[in-house]
C-alpha positions as CSV (number, residue, x, y, z in Angstrom):
1,M,-7.4,5.1,7.0
2,K,-8.9,7.9,9.5
3,H,-10.9,6.3,12.1
4,L,-11.6,3.2,10.3
5,A,-8.9,2.9,7.4
6,I,-9.4,0.0,4.7
7,C,-5.9,-1.9,5.6
8,L,-4.0,-4.3,2.9
9,F,-6.2,-7.5,2.5
10,W,-4.5,-10.7,1.3
11,S,-5.5,-12.4,-2.1
12,F,-6.7,-15.9,-1.4
13,S,-4.1,-17.4,-3.5
14,L,-1.3,-15.8,-1.8
15,L,-2.7,-17.2,1.6
16,F,-3.0,-20.4,0.1
17,F,0.6,-21.0,-0.9
18,W,1.8,-19.3,2.7
19,T,3.4,-21.7,4.5
20,A,4.8,-20.2,7.3
21,S,3.9,-21.7,10.6
22,G,5.9,-19.2,12.4
23,I,8.6,-16.6,13.2
24,A,12.3,-17.4,11.8
25,K,14.5,-16.2,14.7
26,P,15.2,-12.9,15.3
27,T,19.0,-11.9,14.2
28,K,20.8,-9.6,16.6
29,A,20.3,-5.8,15.0
30,T,23.3,-4.5,14.0
31,L,22.6,-0.9,15.4
32,P,24.7,2.2,16.4
33,P,25.4,2.6,20.1
34,K,22.2,5.3,19.8
35,I,19.5,5.0,18.1
36,Q,20.1,6.5,14.2
37,E,19.0,10.1,13.8
38,S,16.3,9.3,11.1
39,D,14.5,6.6,13.2
40,H,15.0,8.4,16.5
41,L,12.9,11.3,15.3
42,R,10.4,9.2,13.8
43,L,9.7,7.5,17.3
44,Q,9.7,10.7,18.8
45,M,6.6,11.5,16.7
46,A,5.4,8.3,17.6
47,I,4.9,8.9,20.8
48,Q,4.0,12.5,20.7
49,E,1.4,11.3,18.7
50,S,-0.1,8.8,21.0
51,I,-0.1,11.0,24.0
52,Q,-1.9,14.0,22.0
53,Y,-4.6,11.3,21.4
54,L,-4.8,10.0,25.0
55,K,-4.7,13.7,26.7
56,K,-7.8,14.4,23.8
57,L,-9.9,11.5,25.4
58,P,-12.7,12.6,28.2
59,R,-11.5,12.1,32.0
60,D,-14.0,9.3,32.3
61,T,-12.9,7.1,29.4
62,K,-11.9,3.6,30.6
63,F,-10.0,1.1,28.8
64,L,-10.2,-2.8,29.3
65,V,-7.9,-5.2,28.2
66,H,-8.1,-8.6,29.3
67,G,-10.2,-7.7,32.1
68,E,-8.5,-5.3,33.5
69,T,-9.3,-1.6,33.4
70,Y,-7.0,1.2,32.3
71,A,-7.3,4.9,32.2
72,P,-6.0,7.5,29.7
73,S,-4.0,9.1,32.6
74,E,-2.4,5.5,33.4
75,I,-0.7,5.4,29.9
76,L,0.0,9.2,29.5
77,Q,2.2,9.5,32.5
78,P,4.9,6.7,31.7
79,L,4.8,7.7,27.8
80,Q,5.6,11.1,28.9
81,T,8.0,10.2,31.3
82,I,10.1,8.0,28.1
83,Q,9.3,11.2,25.9
84,K,11.0,13.4,28.2
85,R,14.7,10.7,28.5
86,I,14.4,9.0,25.1
87,H,17.4,11.0,23.6
88,L,19.3,9.5,26.4
89,Y,18.7,6.1,25.6
90,D,20.1,3.2,23.1
91,T,17.7,0.5,22.1
92,S,18.4,-1.9,25.0
93,E,18.3,0.8,27.3
94,L,15.3,2.0,26.1
95,L,13.6,-1.6,26.4
96,R,15.0,-1.9,30.1
97,E,12.9,1.9,30.6
98,L,9.8,0.4,29.3
99,R,9.8,-3.1,31.1
100,K,9.6,-0.5,34.3
101,H,6.8,1.2,33.5
102,F,4.9,-1.5,31.1
103,H,3.5,-4.8,32.0
104,E,4.0,-7.1,28.5
105,L,1.0,-8.6,27.4
106,E,2.1,-11.2,24.5
107,L,-1.2,-11.3,22.2
108,K,-2.0,-14.6,20.1
109,T,-4.2,-16.2,17.9
110,G,-5.4,-19.3,20.0
111,D,-2.2,-21.2,20.3
112,D,-0.3,-19.5,17.3
113,L,1.6,-16.5,16.5
114,P,-0.3,-13.8,15.1
115,L,-0.1,-12.4,11.6
116,V,2.0,-9.7,10.9
117,T,1.2,-7.7,6.9
118,G,2.5,-4.6,5.5
119,Y,0.5,-1.1,4.4
120,Y,1.5,2.0,3.0
121,E,0.7,5.3,1.1
122,V,-0.5,4.9,-2.4
123,R,1.6,7.6,-5.0
124,I,-1.0,8.2,-7.8
125,Q,-1.4,10.5,-10.6
126,G,-4.7,12.2,-11.3
127,K,-6.5,14.6,-13.3
128,T,-8.3,17.8,-12.1
129,K,-11.1,17.0,-15.2
130,P,-12.1,13.7,-16.2
131,E,-9.7,12.7,-19.1
132,G,-9.4,9.3,-21.0
133,V,-9.0,6.4,-18.5
134,Y,-9.2,9.5,-15.6
135,V,-12.6,9.2,-15.3
136,F,-13.3,8.2,-11.6
137,P,-13.8,10.7,-9.1
138,A,-12.3,10.6,-5.9
139,L,-15.2,11.9,-4.1
140,I,-15.7,14.0,-0.7
141,P,-19.0,12.9,1.6
142,P,-22.1,13.4,0.1
143,K,-24.9,15.2,1.4
144,K,-26.9,13.9,4.5
145,G,-30.0,12.2,3.7
146,T,-33.4,11.2,5.8
147,K,-32.9,8.0,8.0
148,E,-34.8,5.9,5.4
149,S,-32.6,7.1,2.5
150,N,-29.3,8.5,3.4
151,P,-26.8,8.4,0.4
152,I,-23.7,7.7,2.3
153,S,-24.6,4.1,3.0
154,F,-25.7,3.5,-0.8
155,P,-23.2,0.5,-2.1
156,R,-20.3,1.2,-4.6
157,E,-22.4,0.3,-7.4
158,Y,-24.4,3.6,-7.1
159,W,-21.2,5.5,-7.3
160,K,-20.7,4.2,-10.4
161,E,-23.3,6.7,-12.2
162,E,-22.3,10.0,-12.7
163,S,-25.7,11.6,-12.2
164,H,-25.4,9.8,-9.0
165,W,-22.6,11.6,-7.8
166,K,-22.7,14.7,-9.3
167,S,-26.0,15.4,-7.5
168,Q,-25.1,14.2,-4.3
169,S,-21.4,14.8,-3.7
170,Q,-18.1,16.5,-5.4
171,A,-15.4,14.8,-6.9
172,I,-12.0,16.0,-5.0
173,V,-9.7,14.6,-8.4
174,F,-10.2,11.6,-11.2
175,L,-8.2,8.9,-11.3
176,R,-8.0,5.7,-12.6
177,L,-10.1,3.2,-11.5
178,T,-7.5,0.8,-10.0
179,D,-5.9,3.9,-8.6
180,L,-9.3,4.3,-7.2
181,H,-9.4,0.9,-5.4
182,L,-6.0,1.3,-3.8
183,A,-6.8,4.9,-2.5
184,Q,-9.8,3.2,-0.8
185,L,-8.2,0.1,0.1
186,E,-5.1,1.8,1.5
187,G,-6.9,4.7,3.1
188,S,-5.2,7.7,1.8
189,A,-2.8,8.7,-1.6
190,L,-0.5,11.2,-2.5
191,V,-2.0,12.9,-5.6
192,Q,-0.2,14.4,-8.2
193,T,-2.1,16.2,-11.0
194,E,-1.3,17.9,-14.4
195,T,-0.9,20.7,-13.1
196,N,1.7,19.1,-10.7
197,E,0.3,20.0,-7.6
198,I,0.8,17.3,-4.9
199,F,-1.9,16.7,-2.3
200,R,-3.4,13.8,-0.1
201,I,-7.0,12.9,-0.1
202,N,-7.6,11.2,3.3
203,Y,-10.5,8.6,4.3
204,S,-13.1,10.7,5.5
205,A,-16.2,8.3,5.5
206,D,-17.5,4.8,4.4
207,N,-20.5,3.4,3.4
208,K,-20.3,1.0,6.2
209,F,-20.1,-2.0,4.0
210,D,-17.7,-4.8,4.3
211,Y,-14.9,-4.9,1.9
212,I,-14.6,-7.9,-1.0
213,S,-11.1,-8.1,-2.7
214,P,-11.9,-8.1,-5.9
215,S,-8.8,-11.2,-6.4
216,V,-11.6,-13.4,-5.6
217,H,-12.6,-12.8,-8.7
218,L,-10.0,-12.9,-10.9
219,I,-8.5,-16.2,-9.8
220,G,-7.2,-17.8,-12.9
221,V,-7.8,-14.3,-14.8
222,C,-4.7,-12.0,-13.3
223,P,-0.8,-13.8,-13.1
224,S,-0.2,-12.1,-9.7
225,L,-3.4,-11.0,-7.9
226,K,-1.6,-8.4,-5.6
227,P,-3.5,-5.0,-5.4
228,Y,-0.5,-3.4,-6.6
229,H,-1.0,-5.6,-9.5
230,L,-4.2,-5.0,-10.7
231,T,-2.9,-2.2,-12.7
232,N,-1.0,-4.3,-15.2
233,C,-3.8,-7.1,-15.3
234,M,-6.2,-4.0,-16.5
235,E,-4.5,-3.3,-19.3
236,T,-5.3,-6.8,-20.7
237,K,-8.4,-7.9,-19.3
238,P,-9.6,-4.6,-17.9
239,K,-13.4,-5.9,-18.4
240,E,-12.7,-9.0,-15.8
241,V,-10.8,-6.5,-13.5
242,T,-13.3,-3.3,-13.8
243,D,-16.2,-5.6,-12.7
244,A,-14.3,-7.5,-9.9
245,I,-13.3,-4.2,-8.5
246,W,-17.3,-3.3,-8.9
247,K,-18.4,-6.2,-7.1
248,N,-16.9,-5.0,-3.6
249,P,-19.7,-2.7,-2.2
250,R,-17.6,-1.3,0.2
251,Y,-16.8,2.8,-0.6
252,I,-14.7,5.0,1.0
253,F,-15.2,9.0,0.8
254,F,-12.2,11.3,1.6
255,E,-11.3,14.6,2.1
256,K,-8.5,16.7,0.3
257,E,-5.5,17.3,2.4
258,K,-2.5,20.6,1.4
259,I,0.6,18.6,2.3
260,N,3.0,22.0,1.6
261,N,5.6,22.2,4.0
262,I,3.9,19.2,5.9
263,K,7.1,18.7,7.2
264,S,8.7,17.5,10.4
265,N,12.5,17.8,10.8
266,S,12.5,16.2,7.5
267,I,10.4,13.7,7.9
268,P,7.1,14.4,5.9
269,V,4.3,13.7,7.9
270,G,2.2,10.8,7.8
271,P,-1.6,10.7,6.7
272,M,-4.0,10.5,9.0
273,G,-5.0,6.9,10.9
274,S,-8.2,6.6,13.3
275,G,-8.7,9.3,15.8
276,G,-6.8,11.4,14.3
277,I,-3.7,10.1,15.1
278,R,-1.1,10.5,12.2
279,L,1.0,7.2,11.0
280,V,4.4,7.6,11.3
281,E,7.0,5.5,9.2
282,G,7.6,2.1,10.8
283,R,6.5,3.0,13.9
284,S,2.6,3.0,13.5
285,V,0.4,0.1,13.4
286,A,-3.0,-0.6,12.7
287,M,-5.0,-3.5,15.0
288,D,-8.0,-4.6,16.1
289,K,-10.2,-2.2,17.6
290,Q,-10.3,-4.9,21.0
291,I,-6.8,-3.3,21.3
292,P,-6.9,0.5,22.0
293,L,-5.4,3.2,20.0
294,G,-2.3,5.3,21.7
295,F,-0.9,1.9,23.4
296,P,2.7,0.5,22.9
297,V,3.7,-2.8,21.3
298,L,6.9,-4.6,21.3
299,L,7.2,-6.5,17.5
300,S,9.4,-9.3,16.7
301,F,9.0,-10.8,12.8
302,P,11.3,-10.8,9.6
303,S,10.7,-9.0,6.5
304,T,12.1,-8.9,3.3
305,K,13.5,-5.7,4.4
306,Q,14.8,-6.1,7.5
307,T,14.6,-8.6,11.1
308,Y,12.4,-6.9,13.8
309,H,13.1,-7.5,17.4
310,D,11.2,-6.3,20.3
311,H,10.3,-3.4,17.7
312,L,8.1,-0.5,19.8
313,A,5.8,0.7,17.6
314,F,2.1,2.4,18.5
315,V,-1.6,1.5,17.9
316,H,-2.5,4.2,15.9
317,D,-4.8,2.7,13.0
318,R,-7.8,0.2,12.2
319,G,-8.7,-1.6,9.4
320,N,-11.8,-3.2,8.5
321,A,-9.6,-6.8,7.5
322,I,-7.5,-6.1,10.6
323,Q,-9.2,-8.6,12.9
324,G,-8.4,-11.0,15.9
325,E,-6.1,-10.2,19.1
326,G,-2.6,-9.7,17.6
327,R,-3.6,-9.1,14.3
328,V,-0.7,-6.2,12.7
329,D,-0.3,-4.2,10.1
330,F,2.6,-2.2,9.9
331,Y,2.5,0.6,8.7
332,L,6.0,1.7,6.3
333,G,5.5,4.8,5.2
334,N,5.3,6.6,1.7
335,E,8.6,6.3,-0.1
336,F,8.9,4.9,-4.0
337,G,9.2,1.2,-4.0
338,V,7.6,0.4,-0.5
339,D,4.7,-0.6,-2.3
340,E,7.0,-4.2,-3.1
341,V,8.3,-4.1,0.6
342,A,5.0,-4.2,2.1
343,N,3.2,-6.7,-0.4
344,E,5.6,-9.1,0.2
345,L,5.4,-8.9,4.0
346,L,3.3,-12.0,5.1
347,T,4.6,-13.8,8.1
348,K,3.8,-14.6,11.9
349,G,5.7,-12.6,14.8
350,K,5.5,-12.0,18.1
351,V,3.3,-9.4,19.7
352,V,3.6,-8.1,23.0
353,L,1.2,-5.2,24.2
354,L,2.2,-3.0,26.6
355,V,0.2,-1.8,29.2
356,P,0.5,0.4,32.2
357,R,1.8,-1.1,35.4
358,K,-0.8,-0.8,38.3
359,K,-0.1,1.1,41.6
360,D,0.5,-1.6,43.4
361,C,3.2,-2.9,41.1
362,Q,5.6,-0.3,41.2
363,T,7.6,-1.3,44.4
364,V,8.2,-4.7,42.7
365,S,10.7,-6.2,39.8
366,P,9.4,-6.1,36.7
367,K,9.2,-10.1,36.9
368,E,7.0,-10.3,39.7
369,C,4.8,-7.6,38.7
370,N,4.0,-9.3,35.1
371,S,3.1,-12.4,37.3
372,R,0.8,-10.5,39.4
373,Q,-0.9,-8.5,36.6
374,S,-0.9,-12.0,34.8
375,K,-3.0,-13.8,37.5
376,S,-5.1,-10.8,37.4
377,M,-6.0,-11.1,34.5
378,E,-6.3,-15.1,34.0
């Protein structure tokens, strides 16, 4: 997740059978008068993460969105205003306040609604020493080499050999191959060892190769090609699954993070996204690199868990498979069972990027400002 996460890339079989051509009409949310406490805290955390990230950027940073240029200060000011008063708003009031400060820019893939998927933080078991099937190391970035031979750029196959990784890197923990694949796919994982130590492995670096899903090589081999079902298939078709995973040339290196007492208002702190941003369950998304980090978005889409309508989230992450304007990967946290929800989320939705209103729009109605800015972006 950190800087360049590897987010969930759906198998060809899922895409083949998926025939949804649009988004179902959102049902009216049955929310209490005030934003529920836990969700309210998550929203506060997500806004704070965006603010902290934007504050760190150099003053001369410029964001280019549809031909319009924005400085970090232009988005910081409205976010800070919202943050100070967010406890006063219910959902509808919050949306009205947002529209006073932001111009709505709907993102589409051509004339079609963009794809929305889900991702999550994996929970896995590990060993402090290689044992049984736990023999695949989660490695820290290798020592720097020369320009002609830099080991960090070597393909996955190189790190298969114990003599190679021992001379170039160091193991944080030893995992099953399918769990290492999932951790590298999602960009982080919560790991529990035989000593009952619980820690997180976060994305630290990668070898810059493009990701190739093992599912490409497992059509007709495994009954399910969803990434989190690879473990079951590994038991019946170990050679085929192993070979398919090793054919992916992309390799992710990790850093270890202690997670003891890392909580904020009883909500566990999430893993690192891009730019050092912490991901917040239900409020962070990964989007294409053309969409600036830290910016807010409004999402409307159906899922097996609930239907979202004008749901406020923030661009906190990137993904090797998250490409195209409006393409969204929705972060769903790390609770038990969330993998099922995330892997079933494959739909189309309405994605609205919120960009700061320019000064010449502050004294006119939101509708008039939207019209002015839309014309300037054409």
